C-alpha positions in Angstrom: 0.3 7.9 5.5 -3.4 7.6 5.2 -5.2 10.8 4.6 -7.9 11.7 7.2 -10.8 14.0 6.7 -12.7 15.9 9.3 -14.2 19.3 8.5 -12.0 19.3 5.4 -9.3 17.1 4.0 -6.7 16.2 6.6 -3.4 14.4 6.2 -1.2 12.5 8.5 -0.2 15.6 10.4 -3.6 17.1 10.6 -3.3 19.4 7.6 -6.8 20.3 6.3 -8.1 21.7 3.1 -10.3 24.7 2.8 -13.7 24.2 4.5 -15.3 25.7 1.5 -14.7 22.5 -0.4 -16.9 20.7 2.1 -19.9 20.5 -0.2 -17.8 19.0 -3.0 -16.1 16.5 -0.7 -19.4 15.4 0.8 -20.7 14.3 -2.6 -17.6 13.4 -4.6 -15.3 11.8 -2.1 -17.7 9.2 -0.7 -18.6 8.0 -4.2 -14.9 7.6 -5.1 -14.2 5.9 -1.8 -17.0 3.4 -2.3 -15.6 2.6 -5.8 -12.1 2.3 -4.4 -13.3 0.1 -1.6 -15.2 -2.3 -3.8 -12.4 -2.6 -6.4 -9.7 -2.9 -3.8 -11.3 -5.6 -1.7 -12.4 -7.6 -4.7 -9.0 -7.4 -6.3 -6.9 -8.2 -3.3 -9.3 -11.0 -2.3 -8.7 -12.7 -5.7 -5.0 -12.1 -5.5 -4.8 -13.7 -2.0 -6.9 -16.7 -3.2 -4.5 -17.2 -6.1 -1.5 -16.9 -3.9 -2.9 -19.3 -1.3 -3.7 -21.8 -4.1 -0.1 -21.5 -5.4 1.2 -22.4 -1.9 -1.0 -25.5 -1.7 -0.2 -26.6 -5.2 3.5 -25.9 -4.7 3.6 -28.3 -1.8 2.0 -31.1 -3.9 4.2 -30.3 -7.0 7.0 -32.7 -6.5 8.5 -31.9 -9.9 9.4 -28.3 -9.0 13.0 -27.6 -8.5 14.1 -26.6 -5.0 15.5 -23.3 -6.1 12.4 -22.2 -8.0 10.2 -23.5 -5.1 12.0 -21.5 -2.5 12.4 -18.2 -4.4 8.9 -18.4 -5.9 7.2 -19.1 -2.6 9.2 -16.4 -0.9 8.0 -13.9 -3.5 4.5 -15.1 -3.1 4.7 -14.5 0.6 5.8 -10.9 0.1 3.0 -10.3 -2.4 0.6 -11.9 0.1 1.9 -9.6 2.8 1.5 -6.6 0.5 -2.2 -7.5 -0.2 -2.8 -8.0 3.6 -1.4 -4.5 4.3 -3.5 -3.0 1.5 -6.7 -4.7 2.8 -6.1 -3.4 6.3 -5.6 0.1 4.8 -8.9 -0.3 3.0 -10.6 -1.3 6.2 -9.7 2.2 7.6 -11.3 3.9 4.6 -15.0 3.9 5.7 -14.1 5.8 8.8 -12.7 8.6 6.8 -15.6 8.5 4.3 -18.1 8.9 7.1 -16.0 11.8 8.6 -16.1 13.6 5.2 -19.8 13.0 4.7 -20.6 14.4 8.2 -17.9 17.1 8.0 -16.6 16.0 11.5 -15.1 13.0 13.3 -18.0 11.1 15.0 -16.2 8.0 16.2 -14.6 9.4 19.4 -11.0 9.8 20.7 -10.1 6.1 20.8 -11.0 5.4 17.2 -9.3 8.6 16.1 -6.0 7.2 17.6 -6.5 3.6 16.4 -7.5 4.4 12.8 -4.6 6.9 12.5 -2.2 4.3 13.9 -3.3 1.5 11.6 -3.4 3.7 8.6 0.2 4.9 9.2 1.4 1.4 10.1 -0.1 -0.2 7.0 1.2 2.3 4.6 4.7 2.0 6.1 4.5 -1.8 6.0 3.6 -1.6 2.3 6.7 0.5 1.6 9.0 -1.8 3.5 7.5 -4.8 1.8 8.0 -3.3 -1.6 11.7 -2.6 -0.7 12.1 -6.2 0.5 10.4 -7.4 -2.7 13.0 -5.5 -4.8 15.8 -6.9 -2.7 14.5 -10.4 -3.2 14.2 -9.9 -6.9 17.8 -8.6 -7.0 19.1 -11.8 -5.2 17.0 -14.1 -7.4 18.2 -12.6 -10.6 21.8 -11.5 -9.9 22.7 -13.8 -7.0 20.7 -17.0 -7.4 23.0 -19.1 -5.3 22.7 -16.5 -2.5 18.9 -16.4 -3.0 18.7 -20.2 -2.6 20.1 -19.9 0.9 18.4 -16.7 2.0 15.0 -16.7 0.4 13.5 -19.8 2.0 9.8 -19.6 2.8 10.4 -19.7 6.5 13.0 -16.9 6.5 10.8 -14.8 4.2 7.8 -15.3 6.5 9.8 -14.2 9.5 11.1 -11.2 7.7 7.6 -10.2 6.7 6.5 -10.3 10.3 9.5 -8.3 11.4 8.8 -5.6 8.8 5.7 -4.6 10.9 7.9 -3.8 13.9 9.4 -0.6 12.5 6.1 0.2 10.8 4.3 0.0 14.1 7.0 2.0 15.9 6.8 4.7 13.2 3.0 4.9 13.7 3.1 4.9 17.5 3.0 8.8 17.7 -0.3 8.6 15.9 -1.6 6.4 18.8 -0.1 8.6 21.5 -0.7 12.2 20.2 -3.8 12.0 18.0 -6.9 13.4 19.7 -10.4 14.7 19.0 -10.7 18.4 19.5 -12.4 21.6 18.3 -10.4 23.4 15.5 -10.1 27.1 16.1 -11.3 27.9 12.6 -14.4 25.7 12.9 -15.4 25.9 16.6 -18.7 24.0 16.1 -17.1 20.8 14.7 -14.9 18.1 16.1 -11.8 17.0 14.2 -9.3 14.2 14.6 -5.9 16.0 14.5 -2.5 15.7 15.9 0.7 17.6 17.0 -0.4 21.0 18.2 3.3 22.1 18.1 4.6 23.1 14.7 8.1 21.8 15.7 6.6 18.4 16.5 4.8 18.3 13.2 8.0 19.2 11.4 10.1 16.6 13.1 7.6 13.8 12.8 6.7 14.6 9.2 10.3 14.7 8.0 11.2 11.5 9.9 8.2 9.7 8.5 9.0 10.9 5.0 12.6 9.8 5.2 12.0 6.4 6.8 8.7 5.3 5.2 9.1 6.8 1.8 12.5 8.0 0.8 14.6 5.2 2.3 12.5 2.4 0.7 12.4 4.3 -2.6 16.2 4.5 -2.7 16.5 0.9 -1.8 14.1 -0.1 -4.5 15.8 2.1 -7.1 19.2 0.7 -6.4 18.0 -2.8 -6.6 16.2 -2.4 -9.9 18.9 -0.4 -11.5 21.4 -3.2 -10.5 19.0 -5.8 -12.0 18.6 -3.9 -15.2 22.3 -3.4 -15.7 22.9 -7.1 -15.0 20.3 -8.3 -17.5 21.4 -5.8 -20.0 25.0 -7.1 -19.7 24.0 -10.7 -20.0 21.8 -10.1 -23.1 24.5 -8.2 -24.9 26.9 -10.9 -24.1 24.6 -13.4 -25.7 24.1 -15.3 -22.5 20.4 -14.7 -21.8 18.7 -18.1 -21.5 14.9 -18.5 -21.1 15.1 -18.4 -17.3 16.8 -14.9 -17.4 14.2 -13.6 -19.8 11.4 -14.8 -17.5 13.2 -13.1 -14.6 13.3 -9.9 -16.6 9.5 -10.0 -17.1 9.0 -10.6 -13.4 11.3 -7.7 -12.6 9.4 -5.4 -14.9 6.2 -6.3 -13.1 7.8 -5.6 -9.7 9.2 -2.3 -10.9 5.7 -1.2 -12.1 4.3 -2.0 -8.6 6.9 0.3 -7.1 6.3 3.0 -9.7 2.6 2.9 -8.9 3.3 3.2 -5.2 5.5 6.2 -5.8 3.2 8.1 -8.0 0.2 7.4 -5.7 1.9 8.5 -2.5 4.2 11.3 -3.7 1.4 13.9 -3.9 0.4 13.2 -0.2 4.0 13.4 1.1 4.7 16.4 -1.1 1.6 18.2 0.3 2.6 17.3 3.9 6.1 18.7 3.4 4.8 21.8 1.7 2.4 22.5 4.6 5.1 21.8 7.2 7.1 24.9 6.1 4.1 27.1 6.7 4.7 28.1 10.3 1.6 30.4 10.3 -0.7 27.4 10.1 -2.9 26.7 13.1 -3.3 23.5 15.0 -5.1 21.9 12.0 -2.9 23.4 9.4 -5.7 24.8 7.3 -4.4 26.2 4.0 -7.0 27.2 1.4 -4.3 27.4 -1.3 -3.7 23.7 -1.1 -7.4 22.6 -0.7 -8.1 21.2 -4.2 -4.7 19.6 -4.3 -5.2 17.9 -0.9 -8.4 16.2 -2.3 -6.3 15.0 -5.3 -3.5 13.8 -3.0 -6.0 11.9 -0.8 -7.6 10.3 -3.9 -4.1 9.2 -5.2 -3.2 7.7 -1.8 -6.3 5.7 -1.4 -6.2 4.5 -5.0 -2.8 2.9 -4.3 -4.6 0.0 -2.7 -6.3 -0.7 -6.0 -3.3 -0.5 -8.3 -1.5 -3.6 -7.2 -4.2 -6.2 -8.2 -4.6 -4.4 -11.5 -0.9 -4.6 -12.2 -0.7 -8.3 -11.2 -3.4 -9.1 -13.8 -2.2 -6.8 -16.6 1.5 -7.5 -16.5 1.8 -11.1 -15.3 0.7 -13.8 -17.7 0.9 -16.4 -14.9 -1.5 -14.3 -12.8 -3.9 -14.0 -15.7 -3.8 -17.8 -16.2 -4.4 -18.4 -12.5 -7.3 -15.9 -12.5 -8.9 -17.7 -15.4 -8.5 -21.0 -13.7 -10.0 -19.5 -10.5 -13.1 -18.2 -12.3 -13.4 -21.5 -14.2 -13.4 -23.5 -11.0 -15.9 -21.2 -9.4 -18.1 -21.4 -12.4 -18.0 -25.2 -12.4 -18.9 -25.3 -8.7 -21.8 -22.9 -9.3 -23.1 -25.1 -12.2 -22.9 -28.2 -10.1 -24.7 -26.5 -7.2 -27.5 -25.3 -9.5 -27.8 -28.8 -11.0 -28.0 -30.4 -7.6 -30.6 -27.9 -6.4 -32.7 -28.5 -9.5 -32.5 -32.2 -9.0 
C-alpha cells in the first residue's frame, strides 16, 4: 500500500493531503526519501549477500543435520523473498519523490499505473511473506517433525513464488483503474489517482485492508501466541534444552519484524479507512484535516523497508557475526587489491 504523492500526499486510493503543505513536502520529504532509499538499499543488499553466502556454505557443510538444513534454508528463503519485495518497493520510491518535488505526476499514464501496481503488489507480498514466516516458525518450534517434511527448500521456494499470485491479483485494480488526470481542486496540475466512484474506493480499500493487512496480522498473531505458549509450557516443565532456547530467540526476532511491519503500515491503512468514510471527498479525496498525518503515514510506510535489515543486525547474533565476516572479507580483498596495484 505504497503512498503516492502528486500535488499533495496521496495514498493507495488517491487520498491527498492539503495542498498548503506542498512547500514543506517539497523540502522535507525528498530529503527523508533519499535517506530511506540509501539506508534501505544498503541494508537489504548486505542481508541478501549474507543469505546467499549461507546458502552456498550450507551446501558445502556436510556436518549439518538434515532437519536444521531444511528448516534453516527455508527460513532464509523467506527472508530473502522479504528483502526482494522491500527492494522492489524502494525502487518505486524515486518516482514518488520526484512527484512531490514537482507537485505533480510527470511520468505519464503508463508509469502511473505500473508504479501503483508494483507498490501495492510488493507491500502485499511482504505481508504474505511475514505470515508464512510466522507459520514456518510455528512448525519448526512446535511441530519439528512436520516441519522436516513440509519446510524443504524446494517447497518453500515454490510457496514464495506462489505468494506473489494473490499479491499481484490484489494489485491488478491499480493497473486497470489508475490514471493521470486533473484534480478539480488543482486544475493546473496533473495527478496520479484512482477510483472516481466513492463506492469503488470503499470496496477496494476495505478488501485490501482485510486481505493484505488484517488477515496476515491475525495469522501472525495466532502463530506467535501459540509458539509463546508452547515454549512457556516447556520451560516451566523443565524441558527446555539449548535448541528450544535458540528457537525462542529466533522467534523473538521474527516477532519484532512483524511488530515493525504493523507499526509502520498501520497509520497508512488507518488514514485510508478514515478517509473512506468521508463521502464528501472529491475524486482525489482531499482532506486538509488529515494533511499532516498523511505525511507522517507516508513516512512510516516507506521506513518499513529500512526496519527489517536493522532488526536482523540488532536482534540476531548470527546475523551480526555474518555481517562482521562479510566486512572482514571485503576489507581483506580491498587490501590485496591495493597491494597488487602498488606493486
